[in-house]
C-alpha positions as CSV (number, residue, x, y, z in Angstrom):
1,M,-21.7,36.1,61.9
2,E,-24.7,36.5,64.2
3,F,-24.1,36.4,68.0
4,T,-26.6,34.9,70.4
5,F,-27.9,36.5,73.7
6,F,-29.6,35.2,76.8
7,I,-31.2,37.6,79.3
8,L,-31.6,36.6,82.9
9,E,-33.5,39.5,84.6
10,D,-36.5,39.7,86.9
11,D,-37.8,43.0,85.7
12,P,-39.9,42.5,82.5
13,A,-39.5,46.1,81.4
14,C,-35.7,45.8,81.7
15,R,-35.8,42.6,79.6
16,R,-37.8,44.4,76.9
17,I,-35.4,47.3,76.8
18,L,-32.4,45.0,76.5
19,G,-34.1,42.9,73.8
20,R,-35.1,46.0,71.8
21,I,-31.5,47.4,72.0
22,I,-30.1,44.1,70.7
23,E,-32.7,43.9,67.9
24,D,-32.5,47.6,66.9
25,E,-28.7,47.7,66.7
26,R,-28.6,44.3,65.0
27,L,-26.2,43.0,67.5
28,G,-27.5,39.5,67.3
29,E,-30.4,37.3,68.4
30,V,-32.0,36.9,71.8
31,I,-32.4,33.1,72.1
32,G,-33.8,32.9,75.6
33,E,-35.0,34.8,78.7
34,L,-35.6,33.9,82.3
35,P,-37.3,36.0,85.0
36,D,-35.5,34.6,88.1
37,G,-32.8,32.3,89.4
38,Y,-35.2,29.5,90.4
39,G,-35.3,26.0,88.9
40,N,-32.8,24.6,86.5
41,V,-31.5,28.0,85.4
42,I,-27.9,26.7,85.0
43,G,-28.9,23.8,82.9
44,T,-31.1,26.0,80.7
45,I,-28.2,28.4,80.0
46,M,-25.7,25.6,79.4
47,Y,-28.2,23.9,77.0
48,N,-28.6,27.1,75.0
49,Q,-24.9,28.1,75.1
50,P,-25.4,31.8,74.3
51,D,-22.4,33.8,73.1
52,I,-23.4,36.6,75.6
53,L,-25.3,36.2,78.8
54,I,-26.8,39.3,80.4
55,V,-27.6,38.6,84.1
56,D,-29.1,40.7,86.9
57,L,-27.3,40.7,90.2
58,L,-30.3,40.7,92.6
59,M,-33.0,38.2,91.6
60,P,-35.4,35.8,93.4
61,G,-33.7,32.4,93.7
62,K,-30.0,32.3,92.9
63,D,-28.4,35.7,92.7
64,G,-26.3,36.7,89.7
65,I,-22.9,36.1,91.3
66,E,-23.9,32.6,92.3
67,I,-25.1,31.8,88.8
68,V,-21.9,33.2,87.2
69,E,-19.8,31.0,89.6
70,Q,-21.7,27.9,88.8
71,L,-21.5,28.5,85.1
72,R,-17.8,29.0,85.2
73,I,-17.4,25.7,87.1
74,R,-19.2,24.0,84.3
75,N,-16.8,25.7,81.8
76,F,-19.4,28.0,80.2
77,R,-17.6,29.7,77.4
78,G,-19.9,32.6,76.8
79,K,-19.2,36.2,77.9
80,I,-21.2,37.5,80.8
81,V,-22.4,41.0,81.5
82,M,-23.9,41.9,84.9
83,I,-26.5,44.7,85.4
84,S,-27.5,46.0,88.8
85,Q,-28.4,49.1,90.8
86,V,-25.8,48.1,93.4
87,E,-22.7,50.4,93.3
88,K,-20.7,48.9,96.3
89,K,-17.1,48.4,95.1
90,E,-16.8,45.2,97.1
91,I,-19.8,43.6,95.3
92,I,-18.6,44.8,91.9
93,A,-15.2,43.3,92.6
94,Q,-16.8,40.0,93.7
95,A,-18.7,39.9,90.4
96,Y,-15.6,40.4,88.3
97,A,-13.8,37.8,90.4
98,A,-16.6,35.4,89.6
99,G,-16.0,35.8,85.9
100,I,-18.0,38.6,84.4
101,E,-16.7,40.8,81.5
102,F,-18.5,44.0,82.3
103,Y,-20.7,45.5,85.0
104,I,-23.4,47.9,84.0
105,N,-25.2,50.1,86.5
106,K,-29.0,50.6,86.4
107,P,-30.9,52.5,85.2
108,I,-30.0,51.2,81.8
109,N,-28.2,53.7,79.6
110,R,-28.8,52.7,75.9
111,I,-25.4,54.1,74.7
112,E,-23.5,52.4,77.4
113,V,-25.2,49.0,76.7
114,I,-24.5,49.4,73.0
115,S,-20.8,50.2,73.6
116,V,-20.3,47.4,76.1
117,L,-22.0,44.8,73.8
118,N,-20.0,46.0,70.8
119,N,-16.8,45.7,72.8
120,I,-17.7,42.1,73.7
121,I,-18.7,41.2,70.2
122,E,-15.3,42.6,68.9
123,R,-13.5,40.4,71.5
124,L,-15.5,37.4,70.3
125,R,-14.5,38.1,66.7
126,M,-10.9,38.3,67.7
127,E,-11.0,35.1,69.6
128,R,-12.7,33.3,66.7
129,S,-10.1,34.7,64.3
130,F,-7.3,33.3,66.5
131,E,-9.1,29.9,66.6
132,Q,-9.5,29.8,62.9
133,M,-5.8,30.7,62.5
134,R,-4.8,27.9,64.8
135,D,-7.1,25.4,63.0
136,S,-5.7,26.4,59.7
137,L,-2.1,25.9,60.9
138,A,-3.1,22.5,62.5
139,V,-4.5,21.3,59.1
140,L,-1.3,22.5,57.3
141,D,0.9,20.6,59.8
142,K,-1.3,17.5,59.6
143,V,-0.9,17.2,55.8
144,G,2.8,17.9,56.1
145,S,2.6,21.1,54.0
146,L,5.8,23.0,53.8
147,R,5.6,26.8,54.0
148,R,7.2,28.3,50.9
149,E,9.8,30.9,51.8
150,P,9.0,34.1,49.9
151,K,11.5,35.4,47.4
152,T,13.4,38.6,48.1
153,G,11.0,41.4,48.0
154,E,8.0,39.1,48.0
155,S,5.5,38.7,50.8
156,D,2.1,37.3,51.5
157,Q,1.5,40.2,54.0
158,P,0.2,43.6,53.0
159,D,3.0,46.0,52.1
160,Q,4.8,47.3,55.2
161,E,4.6,50.9,54.1
162,I,0.8,50.6,53.8
163,I,0.6,49.0,57.3
164,K,2.8,51.8,58.7
165,E,0.6,54.5,57.2
166,R,-2.6,52.9,58.5
167,T,-1.1,52.6,62.0
168,R,-0.1,56.2,62.0
169,E,-3.6,57.3,60.9
170,I,-5.2,55.4,63.8
171,L,-2.6,56.7,66.3
172,T,-3.4,60.2,65.1
173,D,-7.1,59.5,65.9
174,L,-6.0,58.4,69.3
175,G,-4.2,61.6,70.0
176,L,-0.7,60.2,69.9
177,V,0.9,62.5,67.3
178,G,4.5,63.2,68.6
179,E,4.1,60.8,71.5
180,P,7.5,58.9,71.9
181,G,5.7,55.6,72.4
182,S,3.8,56.0,69.0
183,H,7.1,55.0,67.2
184,D,7.3,51.8,69.3
185,L,3.7,51.0,68.6
186,V,4.3,51.4,64.8
187,Q,7.3,49.0,65.0
188,I,5.2,46.5,67.1
189,I,2.5,46.4,64.4
190,L,5.0,46.1,61.6
191,F,6.7,43.2,63.4
192,L,3.3,41.4,64.0
193,N,2.4,41.9,60.4
194,A,5.7,40.3,59.3
195,V,5.8,37.2,61.5
196,P,3.9,34.1,60.4
197,H,2.6,33.1,63.8
198,T,1.1,36.3,65.3
199,E,-0.7,34.4,68.1
200,N,2.7,33.5,69.5
201,Y,3.0,37.1,70.6
202,L,-0.7,38.1,71.1
203,G,-2.0,34.8,72.6
204,E,-3.8,34.8,75.9
205,Y,-0.9,33.3,77.8
206,R,2.0,35.2,76.2
207,H,3.9,37.9,78.0
208,L,4.2,41.3,76.3
209,K,7.9,41.3,77.0
210,D,8.4,38.7,74.2
211,L,7.0,41.4,71.9
212,Y,9.1,44.2,73.4
213,R,12.2,42.0,73.0
214,A,11.5,41.4,69.3
215,V,11.2,45.2,68.8
216,R,14.4,45.8,70.7
217,D,16.2,43.3,68.5
218,K,15.0,45.2,65.5
219,Y,16.3,48.4,67.0
220,L,19.7,46.8,67.7
221,Q,19.9,45.7,64.1
222,E,19.4,49.3,63.0
223,D,21.9,50.5,65.6
224,D,19.1,52.5,67.3
225,R,19.7,53.8,70.8
226,K,16.1,53.2,71.9
227,S,16.9,49.5,72.4
228,D,16.2,48.9,76.1
229,V,13.2,46.6,76.8
230,R,12.1,48.5,79.9
231,A,12.3,51.8,78.1
232,I,10.1,50.4,75.3
233,E,7.7,49.1,77.8
234,Q,7.4,52.4,79.6
235,R,7.0,54.4,76.4
236,V,4.2,52.1,75.2
237,R,2.4,52.2,78.6
238,R,2.6,56.0,78.6
239,A,1.3,56.2,75.1
240,V,-1.7,53.9,75.8
241,K,-2.5,55.9,79.0
242,Q,-2.4,59.1,76.9
243,A,-4.7,57.5,74.3
244,M,-7.2,56.6,77.0
245,E,-7.2,60.1,78.4
246,H,-7.7,61.5,74.9
247,I,-10.6,59.2,74.1
248,A,-12.2,59.8,77.6
249,A,-12.0,63.5,77.0
250,L,-13.8,63.1,73.6
251,G,-16.5,60.9,75.2
252,L,-17.0,63.4,78.1
253,E,-17.6,66.2,75.6
254,D,-19.9,64.2,73.3
255,Y,-20.9,60.6,74.0
256,N,-21.8,60.2,70.3
257,N,-18.4,61.4,69.1
258,P,-17.5,59.0,66.2
259,I,-13.9,58.6,67.4
260,F,-15.1,57.8,70.9
261,E,-17.6,55.2,69.6
262,R,-15.1,53.6,67.3
263,Y,-12.1,53.3,69.6
264,G,-13.4,53.6,73.2
265,P,-15.0,50.2,73.9
266,K,-12.7,48.3,71.5
267,Y,-9.3,49.5,72.7
268,F,-10.0,50.0,76.4
269,D,-11.8,48.3,79.3
270,F,-15.1,50.2,79.3
271,N,-15.3,50.4,83.1
272,E,-11.8,51.8,83.3
273,L,-12.7,54.3,80.6
274,R,-15.7,55.4,82.6
275,L,-13.4,55.9,85.6
276,K,-11.1,58.1,83.5
277,M,-14.1,60.1,82.3
278,K,-15.2,60.7,85.9
279,E,-11.6,61.7,86.9
280,L,-11.5,64.3,84.1
281,E,-15.0,65.5,85.0
282,N,-14.1,66.0,88.7
283,P,-10.2,66.4,88.8
284,N,-10.3,67.6,92.4
285,K,-12.2,64.6,93.7
286,G,-10.3,61.5,94.8
287,Q,-10.8,58.8,92.1
288,A,-9.7,55.2,91.9
289,R,-6.6,54.9,89.8
290,T,-7.4,53.8,86.2
291,R,-5.6,50.9,84.6
292,V,-4.8,50.2,81.0
293,N,-4.7,46.8,79.3
294,I,-1.8,47.0,76.9
295,K,-2.4,43.7,75.3
296,Q,-6.1,44.6,74.6
297,F,-4.9,47.9,73.0
298,I,-2.3,46.2,70.8
299,N,-4.7,43.4,69.8
300,A,-7.3,45.9,68.8
301,L,-4.8,48.1,66.9
302,Y,-3.4,45.1,65.0
303,W,-6.8,43.6,64.0
304,E,-8.2,47.1,63.1
305,I,-5.3,47.5,60.6
306,K,-5.6,44.0,59.3
307,K,-9.3,44.5,58.3
């Protein structure tokens, strides 16, 4: 599955660097470039429909934020990465509000670009997997197929013990050995593996409390004391925060650390991960509070195990 890129950047050297990174890392194909925001730039992008648009903030003609806003009005479905030398938080917040996925500061850092683009590609793969799952279910419903109930001890899903072992291995990589929330995360993955309609719990518009309630019900069946939804939610959040701090520390020590490269951009918002790294680097300096996306983490963990 090859992903397509479109680069909108007024600096030819920057366009060359980005194109070379995409080509060298085999991330996909650059199907178009534009040097400014003049002319029918919106129409050109909509016609090409790239999977990923890389756009500069400050350009002649329309600026990057204006272009992003107009594309979103026209229901552009691609992911958008903005690059700029501007570091004002108000401008960056405005760019995110317009609809970008990531904001990369210039000068371009090759490793950061690769991590960000790999993160977006992984998200696109997940979204397409969900779409294929929905399409398959729709076809089955249309022809009136009846789902065969498995016999006792029989399942179409991978063996739960194997899933449990895989989950624990990944949680170990994420520095969660002995963390109370790691048990909840294992139970969440086991539950998702067992239910026929996973998207009912991981879908874009679903609330995580549905998932926590399902795990609580399982605990109640086992007469487990850890059956309060709020307690489960808090343990999971603490575990994900601990995992982010662990990965950020590895990246701070060595940006090429294989565990950092494998899990960092996939399990966490890369901008939040960078903030955490800065916080660890300068603990006495006031830093913006980092946030964790629990749904992104659980999505990434589930699909990593299902590979």
